[in-house]
NUSE-938193 format. One record per residue (C-alpha): residue in one letter; x, y, z. Coordinates in steps of 0.1 Angstrom, whole numbers, padded with zeros to 4 digits, always signed. Layout:
N
AXYZ;...
***
This chain:
112
X+1183+1036+1213;X+1189+1041+1176;X+1158+1043+1155;X+1155+1046+1117;X+1122+1058+1104;X+1110+1071+1070;X+1112+1105+1087;X+1148+1102+1098;X+1175+1087+1120;X+1174+1093+1158;X+1195+1085+1188;X+1175+1086+1220;X+1189+1084+1255;X+1177+1091+1290;X+1178+1129+1297;X+1202+1137+1326;X+1187+1168+1343;X+1221+1175+1359;X+1234+1183+1324;X+1203+1204+1315;X+1190+1237+1327;X+1159+1224+1344;X+1144+1194+1362;X+1112+1176+1355;X+1087+1156+1376;X+1087+1127+1351;X+1114+1110+1331;X+1125+1127+1299;X+1145+1116+1269;X+1170+1134+1248;X+1162+1129+1211;X+1192+1135+1190;X+1197+1137+1152;X+1226+1143+1128;X+1203+1163+1105;X+1181+1191+1116;X+1156+1181+1089;X+1151+1148+1107;X+1140+1164+1139;X+1119+1190+1120;X+1101+1161+1102;X+1095+1143+1135;X+1081+1174+1151;X+1059+1182+1122;X+1046+1146+1118;X+1037+1142+1155;X+1027+1178+1163;X+1054+1183+1189;X+1060+1216+1206;X+1095+1207+1218;X+1123+1232+1212;X+1151+1219+1190;X+1185+1230+1201;X+1218+1230+1183;X+1251+1221+1199;X+1281+1218+1175;X+1303+1204+1203;X+1282+1173+1207;X+1283+1141+1186;X+1248+1148+1175;X+1244+1185+1167;X+1206+1187+1169;X+1185+1176+1199;X+1153+1181+1218;X+1141+1170+1252;X+1106+1154+1255;X+1088+1133+1281;X+1096+1096+1279;X+1059+1089+1277;X+1056+1111+1247;X+1085+1093+1230;X+1067+1060+1236;X+1036+1074+1220;X+1056+1085+1190;X+1071+1050+1186;X+1036+1035+1189;X+1023+1058+1161;X+1054+1051+1139;X+1047+1013+1143;X+1010+1015+1137;X+1015+1037+1106;X+1036+1011+1088;X+1020+1006+1054;X+1050+0995+1033;X+1064+0960+1026;X+1100+0972+1022;X+1114+0998+1046;X+1143+1009+1024;X+1120+1015+0994;X+1096+1036+1016;X+1123+1061+1024;X+1116+1089+0999;X+1147+1110+1004;X+1176+1098+0983;X+1203+1108+1007;X+1187+1090+1036;X+1179+1059+1014;X+1216+1057+1003;X+1228+1060+1039;X+1203+1035+1052;X+1215+1010+1026;X+1250+1013+1040;X+1237+1006+1075;X+1217+0977+1061;X+1248+0963+1045;X+1270+0966+1076;X+1243+0950+1098;X+1239+0922+1074;X+1273+0910+1085;X+1257+0898+1117;X+1241+0869+1097;X+1275+0855+1087;
***
């Protein structure tokens, strides 16, 4: 899942415990980001206690593992917190706004 929020851009996939150092009793997800600031913002906004790891060998350098149910709660809060009528305009960070505009332009091609 790719998700773009006013806090950042995230790629979220099922966590494979065989690739990690521990196993869990419940399903977990790997939340990945290109920018550390995106994960920092997500952690701060939602009061997470997850550890953010860095792996420069991976496609996404910054990542954290959280329970899948916690990710669902985050998505619910993100959805219920929407108070803007234009997503791109609600993104306060100029760098993110400019990059989101490029994604918007590319995805607009699906309409043609």
